[in-house]
Backbone bond lengths (Angstrom), bond angles and torsions (degrees), N, CA, C in turn:
res aa  C-N    CA-C-N  psi(-1)  N-CA   C-N-CA  omega(-1)  CA-C   N-CA-C  phi
1 M - - - 1.440 - - 1.529 108.88 -
2 V 1.295 116.66 134.02 1.457 122.68 178.56 1.520 108.69 -110.84
3 T 1.315 115.63 129.40 1.458 120.73 179.14 1.516 109.43 -106.60
4 L 1.298 117.10 130.93 1.453 121.67 176.82 1.519 109.32 -86.35
5 V 1.326 115.53 136.24 1.459 120.59 177.27 1.517 108.13 -123.03
6 P 1.324 117.53 157.98 1.467 119.64 178.48 1.526 111.43 -61.04
7 D 1.308 116.56 147.72 1.457 122.66 177.17 1.528 108.56 -63.63
8 P 1.338 118.24 126.06 1.467 119.94 -174.85 1.527 115.22 -77.56
9 G 1.306 117.54 -10.63 1.458 119.19 -176.81 1.519 113.28 -69.65
10 R 1.338 114.83 161.67 1.465 120.61 177.93 1.524 109.71 -90.00
11 T 1.317 115.82 153.12 1.463 122.10 176.55 1.523 109.27 -118.20
12 N 1.310 115.79 -178.49 1.467 122.69 175.75 1.527 113.83 60.26
13 V 1.314 116.90 42.57 1.457 121.34 173.31 1.525 106.78 -78.23
14 I 1.313 117.91 122.94 1.458 121.72 -175.37 1.525 110.23 -88.11
15 H 1.339 115.70 125.68 1.461 122.10 178.08 1.522 108.63 -166.47
16 T 1.314 116.34 166.21 1.465 121.87 176.53 1.528 108.72 -75.11
17 A 1.325 116.57 137.66 1.466 120.52 -179.60 1.521 111.10 -55.00
18 F 1.317 115.68 135.97 1.457 125.14 178.46 1.525 114.15 64.86
19 E 1.344 117.71 14.50 1.462 122.43 173.40 1.520 107.95 -129.52
20 L 1.322 116.46 111.99 1.456 119.27 -179.74 1.527 109.77 -80.59
21 P 1.327 116.89 144.06 1.463 120.76 -175.59 1.531 113.55 -83.52
22 F 1.321 117.25 29.39 1.457 121.82 178.94 1.526 108.93 -159.74
23 A 1.331 115.06 163.95 1.472 120.58 175.51 1.529 108.04 -80.21
24 V 1.317 116.67 122.24 1.459 121.85 -177.07 1.526 109.89 -75.77
25 Q 1.339 115.34 131.05 1.459 119.61 175.67 1.522 110.46 -90.19
26 D 1.323 117.57 -49.24 1.461 123.03 179.08 1.514 109.15 -134.27
27 L 1.339 115.52 152.76 1.459 121.32 -175.80 1.523 108.46 -142.15
28 V 1.343 116.27 135.90 1.465 121.54 178.79 1.521 107.85 -136.36
29 F 1.325 116.35 132.85 1.463 121.28 175.90 1.515 109.69 -94.85
30 D 1.326 116.96 139.01 1.457 123.12 175.36 1.526 107.20 -78.76
31 P 1.330 118.56 123.04 1.465 120.04 -177.04 1.521 113.92 -74.54
32 V 1.321 118.84 -12.72 1.462 122.46 -175.56 1.528 112.80 -108.72
33 R 1.336 116.35 -41.29 1.465 121.13 -176.67 1.526 109.82 -108.83
34 P 1.335 117.83 159.18 1.476 120.59 178.43 1.526 111.32 -78.83
35 R 1.344 115.73 67.72 1.462 121.36 -177.41 1.512 110.43 -135.39
36 L 1.330 114.62 154.95 1.454 119.69 165.06 1.513 107.30 -133.09
37 Y 1.320 114.51 152.13 1.458 121.53 179.04 1.516 107.19 -115.61
38 A 1.324 116.89 131.28 1.462 121.98 -177.52 1.522 109.41 -129.16
39 S 1.338 115.34 140.62 1.462 119.30 178.02 1.518 110.35 -107.94
40 D 1.317 113.69 146.27 1.459 123.05 178.58 1.527 106.64 -123.61
41 A 1.333 117.17 100.35 1.462 120.94 -175.38 1.521 112.25 -66.19
42 S 1.323 117.69 -42.13 1.468 119.01 -177.53 1.525 112.07 -72.63
43 G 1.324 117.65 -28.67 1.464 121.68 178.39 1.511 112.98 -92.77
44 H 1.346 116.81 -3.47 1.468 122.47 177.90 1.527 111.68 53.97
45 R 1.337 115.68 55.19 1.463 119.03 -178.59 1.525 110.66 -151.07
46 I 1.318 114.12 161.33 1.463 123.27 171.99 1.517 105.76 -126.98
47 V 1.319 116.82 138.02 1.463 120.38 177.74 1.524 109.12 -124.57
48 W 1.326 115.52 153.59 1.468 118.44 167.55 1.503 108.39 -117.04
49 V 1.334 113.35 134.40 1.458 122.49 -173.85 1.519 109.52 -111.52
50 N 1.315 116.52 132.02 1.453 122.58 174.34 1.530 107.43 -77.29
51 L 1.323 117.51 116.94 1.460 121.06 -176.94 1.523 113.14 -74.73
52 D 1.324 117.98 -12.66 1.464 120.24 174.92 1.527 111.13 -78.67
53 T 1.335 116.35 -37.37 1.465 120.78 -176.34 1.522 113.67 -104.97
54 G 1.336 117.03 -21.14 1.461 121.27 -176.40 1.516 113.29 77.92
55 R 1.304 117.18 11.41 1.463 122.08 -176.81 1.529 111.58 -102.65
56 I 1.342 115.42 147.83 1.459 120.71 172.08 1.524 107.18 -71.22
57 E 1.315 116.17 121.57 1.463 120.84 179.63 1.521 111.18 -91.91
58 R 1.334 116.69 -30.11 1.460 119.73 -177.33 1.518 109.07 -151.59
59 Q 1.330 116.54 141.03 1.464 122.14 177.27 1.515 108.28 -125.82
60 Y 1.324 115.98 131.38 1.462 122.36 179.41 1.519 108.76 -114.85
61 D 1.325 116.84 117.23 1.456 121.82 177.42 1.521 108.48 -84.92
62 L 1.329 116.48 133.07 1.455 121.50 -176.24 1.528 109.78 -98.17
63 F 1.316 115.75 120.54 1.453 121.43 -179.50 1.521 108.56 -142.19
64 H 1.312 116.56 132.23 1.459 121.23 176.66 1.516 107.52 -104.68
65 P 1.340 119.41 123.88 1.463 121.19 -172.41 1.535 115.15 -61.15
66 R 1.326 118.18 -29.92 1.466 119.43 -177.95 1.527 113.14 -88.15
67 T 1.332 116.93 -33.64 1.460 119.17 -173.72 1.515 113.37 -111.38
68 G 1.298 117.81 -4.95 1.467 120.01 -178.08 1.520 110.53 86.01
69 W 1.306 116.17 -149.72 1.474 121.06 -177.75 1.499 110.48 -68.11
70 R 1.313 116.28 137.04 1.462 122.67 -179.21 1.492 109.85 -106.49
């Protein structure tokens, strides 16, 4: 049995469309959906951007419980 849980990422990240508020370290395009995923090493986060709107739809903060921010 698989249980669905709410997406843990944050929404409503404020920024100018098609301009990310950080220097991108790595970038990956979704081959199926109009999305890209970008990593921010200094901010310890990954975001997914809607390529239709240019807006960050979800932000995931990266934290390791034993060592802190990675």
